[in-house]
VEXLUMFI-765389 format. One record per residue (C-alpha): x, y, z; residue in three letters. Coordinates in steps of 0.2 Angstrom, whole numbers. Each point is the difference from the previous one (the first is absolute). Example, Ala and Ser with C-alpha at 12.3 -4.5 7.8 and 13.67 -1.06 7.14 Angstrom:
! residues 2
c1:c2:c3:rest
62:-22:39:ALA
6:17:-3:SER
***
This chain:
! residues 110
c1:c2:c3:rest
466:656:701:MET
-9:-15:-8:ILE
-3:11:-17:LYS
19:3:0:LYS
5:-18:2:ALA
-12:-5:-13:LEU
7:13:-11:ALA
18:-6:4:LEU
-5:-18:-5:PHE
-9:5:-15:ALA
16:9:-7:VAL
12:-15:6:LEU
-13:-12:-10:PHE
1:10:-16:LEU
19:1:-1:PHE
3:-18:5:SER
-11:-8:-13:GLY
10:2:-16:PRO
16:-3:8:ALA
-5:-17:6:SER
-9:-5:-16:ALA
16:-6:-9:GLY
3:-1:-19:PHE
-13:0:-11:ASP
5:-1:-19:GLY
5:-12:-14:TYR
13:-8:-10:VAL
0:-4:-19:GLU
8:-16:-4:VAL
5:-4:-18:THR
5:-16:-8:ASN
14:1:-13:ASN
7:-18:4:THR
-5:-7:-16:GLY
-11:-13:10:TYR
-17:2:8:ASP
0:3:18:ILE
-11:-11:10:TYR
2:5:18:TYR
5:18:6:LEU
3:3:19:TYR
1:17:9:VAL
6:0:18:SER
7:13:12:HIS
19:1:-1:ALA
8:-11:13:LYS
-16:-11:2:SER
3:-18:6:ASP
-11:-7:-14:SER
-8:5:-16:TRP
-18:6:-1:GLU
-14:-8:-11:GLU
1:0:-19:ASP
-7:17:-6:VAL
-4:-7:-16:LEU
-11:-13:7:ASP
-7:-10:-15:ASP
6:12:-13:ASP
17:1:-8:ILE
10:14:-6:LEU
5:-3:-18:PRO
17:6:-7:ASN
0:19:-5:GLY
-15:4:13:HIS
-1:10:15:THR
-11:-3:15:VAL
-4:13:14:ARG
1:-7:19:VAL
-9:11:12:ASN
8:0:17:LEU
-11:7:15:ARG
6:4:18:ASN
17:-7:-3:ALA
13:3:13:LYS
11:9:-11:SER
3:2:-20:SER
15:-12:0:ILE
-4:-17:-6:PHE
6:-16:-8:ASP
-6:-6:-15:ILE
1:-17:-8:ARG
-7:-8:-16:ALA
0:-17:-6:LYS
-2:-5:-19:ASP
-8:-14:-8:GLU
17:-11:0:ASP
1:3:19:GLY
14:13:-1:ASP
0:13:13:THR
4:19:-1:TYR
2:10:16:THR
1:19:3:ILE
5:3:18:TRP
-2:17:10:ASP
-10:9:-13:LEU
-8:17:4:ASP
-15:-2:-9:VAL
-5:18:3:ALA
14:5:-11:ARG
3:-15:-12:HIS
-10:-13:-10:ASP
7:-17:-5:VAL
4:-6:-16:VAL
5:-18:0:PHE
13:-7:-13:THR
11:-15:-3:LEU
14:10:11:ASP
-11:0:15:ASP
-1:-19:0:MET
6:-8:17:ASP
***
């Protein structure tokens, strides 16, 4: 009886792990604004606040791309905001990063 209970627990444990792990992936962000990007924020969609700047002390020069790794996220839907050298912001809302990357242009300016 104990062996059957342990076997059942082991099977349930194996099948419950990956489903609750969340989204692991990345999004590539390309800067085609004509300006250097100094701040880049990637937050879960519908979050009440922006996460920390993923560029840290780096900048994203015009014409360059950066890969942002996302681990154990609730889903693959994110809001992404960039802030350039002049303080202008560019925001993409509700992006499924499992299907799309980001290319910021002047058309995305807030």
